[in-house]
C-alpha positions as CSV (number, residue, x, y, z in Angstrom):
1,X,113.9,103.2,55.0
2,X,113.6,105.0,58.3
3,X,110.1,106.5,59.1
4,X,110.1,110.0,60.4
5,X,108.2,110.4,63.6
6,X,107.3,114.2,63.8
7,X,106.8,116.3,66.9
8,X,103.0,116.1,66.3
9,X,103.0,112.4,66.0
10,X,104.7,112.2,69.4
11,X,102.2,114.6,70.8
12,X,99.2,112.6,69.3
13,X,100.8,109.3,70.8
14,X,101.0,111.0,74.3
15,X,97.5,112.2,74.0
16,X,96.1,108.7,73.1
17,X,98.2,107.0,75.8
18,X,97.1,109.2,78.6
19,X,93.5,109.0,77.4
20,X,93.9,105.2,78.0
21,X,95.5,105.8,81.4
22,X,92.5,108.1,82.4
23,X,90.0,105.6,81.1
24,X,91.6,102.7,83.0
25,X,91.8,104.8,86.2
26,X,88.3,105.7,85.8
27,X,87.1,102.0,85.5
28,X,89.4,101.0,88.5
29,X,87.8,103.7,90.6
30,X,84.3,102.7,89.6
31,X,85.1,99.1,90.6
32,X,86.4,100.3,94.0
33,X,83.3,102.4,94.4
34,X,81.0,99.5,93.3
35,X,82.5,97.1,96.1
36,X,82.4,99.8,98.9
37,X,78.8,100.5,98.5
38,X,76.5,99.3,101.2
39,X,73.1,100.1,99.4
40,X,72.8,97.1,97.2
41,X,73.5,93.4,97.5
42,X,76.4,91.2,96.4
43,X,74.4,90.1,93.3
44,X,73.9,93.7,92.2
45,X,77.8,94.4,92.9
46,X,78.6,91.3,90.7
47,X,76.4,92.4,87.9
48,X,77.8,95.9,87.7
49,X,81.4,94.3,87.9
50,X,80.5,92.0,84.9
51,X,79.0,94.9,82.9
52,X,82.0,97.1,83.5
53,X,84.6,94.5,82.6
54,X,82.8,93.2,79.5
55,X,81.4,96.4,78.1
56,X,83.8,99.0,79.7
57,X,82.5,102.1,77.9
58,X,78.7,101.4,78.2
59,X,79.3,99.9,81.7
60,X,81.3,102.9,83.0
61,X,78.9,105.5,81.7
62,X,75.8,103.4,83.0
63,X,77.3,103.0,86.5
64,X,78.3,106.7,86.6
65,X,74.8,107.9,85.7
66,X,73.0,105.3,88.0
67,X,75.0,105.4,91.1
68,X,73.6,107.4,94.1
69,X,74.9,110.6,95.6
70,X,77.5,110.2,98.4
71,X,74.8,110.8,101.1
72,X,72.8,107.7,99.7
73,X,75.8,105.3,100.2
74,X,74.3,103.9,103.5
75,X,77.2,105.5,105.6
76,X,76.6,106.0,109.4
77,X,75.5,109.6,109.9
78,X,73.9,108.9,113.2
79,X,74.8,109.4,116.9
80,X,78.1,107.6,116.7
81,X,79.5,110.2,114.3
82,X,77.8,113.3,115.8
83,X,79.9,115.8,117.6
84,X,77.9,119.0,118.8
85,X,79.4,122.2,117.6
86,X,80.7,124.5,120.5
87,X,80.0,127.6,118.6
88,X,76.2,127.0,118.5
89,X,74.0,127.7,121.3
90,X,71.9,124.7,122.7
91,X,68.8,126.1,121.1
92,X,70.5,126.3,117.7
93,X,72.0,122.8,118.2
94,X,68.5,121.4,119.1
95,X,66.9,123.0,116.0
96,X,69.6,121.5,113.8
97,X,68.9,118.1,115.3
98,X,65.2,118.4,114.9
99,X,65.8,119.2,111.1
100,X,68.0,116.1,110.8
101,X,65.2,114.2,112.3
102,X,62.7,115.6,110.1
103,X,64.6,114.9,107.1
104,X,65.1,111.4,108.1
105,X,68.8,111.4,108.5
106,X,68.5,110.4,112.1
107,X,66.0,108.2,113.9
108,X,63.8,109.3,116.8
109,X,66.0,107.4,119.3
110,X,69.1,108.9,117.9
111,X,67.5,112.3,118.2
112,X,66.8,111.7,121.8
113,X,70.3,110.6,122.5
114,X,71.9,113.5,120.7
115,X,69.5,115.9,122.5
116,X,70.5,114.5,125.9
117,X,74.2,114.9,125.0
118,X,73.7,118.5,123.7
119,X,71.9,119.5,126.9
120,X,74.5,117.8,129.1
121,X,77.4,119.7,127.3
122,X,75.8,123.1,127.8
């Protein structure tokens, strides 16, 4: 006897299939994110990897909740990536640099270097 596969059965199958695709994509993106991070050691990366592989639902949710914001990834935000804004006056630029130094985003040495660069371009 031939089973009837109705329209709604097809729709449900597609929903389940795409849910799995989305979940697997999420897990792969978490793995890539885990290995790109610079704020923890290789042991921590390995433990997150093992947790996400062997307990994918719990591990993926735990990693998503526990991971830091983008600004906390240890990426270089200092003098090498700084480009002074040409629309601001030097005084506004120095005030912005001082705010960055106060927040701890740049060191005192970076501040001095960027201050010299700002004053030289004005």
